N, C-alpha and C positions, 0 to 999 in steps of 0.2 A: 505493500499499500504506499508506505513512504517513498520507495523508488519511483513508483507512477507518479506521486505527486511532484517530487522534485523533477523528474523529466519533464512533466507538463508546465512547471514554473520556468524551467531553462527554455522550453521551446517558445513559451509566451513572450520572453524578452527577445526584442530585436534591437541591439545596440546600433546608434548611429554614430559613425565616426566622421567628423568634419575634416579633421586634419590628418591625413593618412601618414604624412612623414613623422609628425609627432607620436602618432600611435606606434608606429613601427620603431621609433627611437626608445620608447617605453618598454615595448614588448622585447626589444633586444635586451635592453638593460635587464629586466627581470629573468630573461633566460639565461644571461651570462651569470646572474645572482646564484640562479639554480644550479648551473653547472659548477660554480665555485664550491657550493655546498656540496654537491655530489663528490666533487674530487677531494674536498676535505674529509668527507666521511669515509671514502675510501683509504685515504692516507692513515686516517685513525684506525681503521680495521688493519691495515697492515703493520702499524705500530703495536697494537694489541696482540696479533699474531706473533710477531717477534719477541715480544715480551713473555707471551707464553711458552715459546719454544725455549727461551733463555732459562726460564724458571725450572722447566722440566729438566733441562740438561743438567743445571745446578743441582736439583734436587737428586736426581739420579746418581750423580757423581758424590754428593755428600751422603746419600744413603748406602752407597757401596762401600765408601771409606768407612763409615760407622759400624756397617755389618762387619766388614773385614777386622776391624780393631776389635770389637766384641768377640769375634770368633776366633781370632788369633791368639787371645790372652788364654790362660790356662782357667779351667773351670772353676777350681776351687779357691783362686784368688779373686778377691773383690776388686772392683774397679777403682774403688776410693775407699781410704780408711780414715778414722777420725783418732785413732789411739785412745780409746775409751773403753772401760770394762763392762758397763751395763748401762741400760737406758734406751732411749730411742735413737740415739746416734749409732749405737752398736746394731741395733737391729736394722737401721739404714744401710750401714756397711755390709753385713751380712747378705742383705737382699737387693744389692746394688745392681746386680746384672738383670734380675727380674724387673727392677723399676726402671732401668735404662731400655730395656727392650720393649715394655709397655709404653714408655714415653715415646720411644720412636715410633712404634705402632701407630700410636694416636697422632703424632706429628704427620706421618705417611698419610693416614685416612683424611685428616684435615686437609692437607695438601691437595689429594685427589679430589675430594669434594669441591675444593675451590676452584681446581682446574677445570672440572666438568661444568662448574657454575658459569665460568669465564667462556668456556666453549659454546654453551647454550646462549648465552648473551650475545656473542659474535653472530652466531647463525641467526637469532631473531634479528639482529641489526642488519644483517645481508639481506634477510627476506623484506625488511621494511625499505630498504634501498631500492631493490628491484621492483616494489609496487609503487615506488614514486614516479 
């Protein structure tokens, strides 16, 4: 219903242009502005894509380095010690491998979710640009 009403509204309008040169100048100016915006959005998408690739590469390299460090150390030696005999710090030192592995897993999960969200945003931006 709304599409029909809009179509009838546009068909009913018959604009009258007295100065064709002025109209063409304004039209050209507006088309140039639209082209500038389109190019700017494409450049923004390229920057987003390059930033995502860089973040992915840095994440993969740091993840590999962290996993290699954790796996190369002996299993019975804690990652860090506090030189205490009792209390919370002793428990923290004894369970440091599990805590670090959990933290790395959570960080990897958050990074993956963030990257997927950025990919979806870029795809939706691309679709919006194509429909313009």
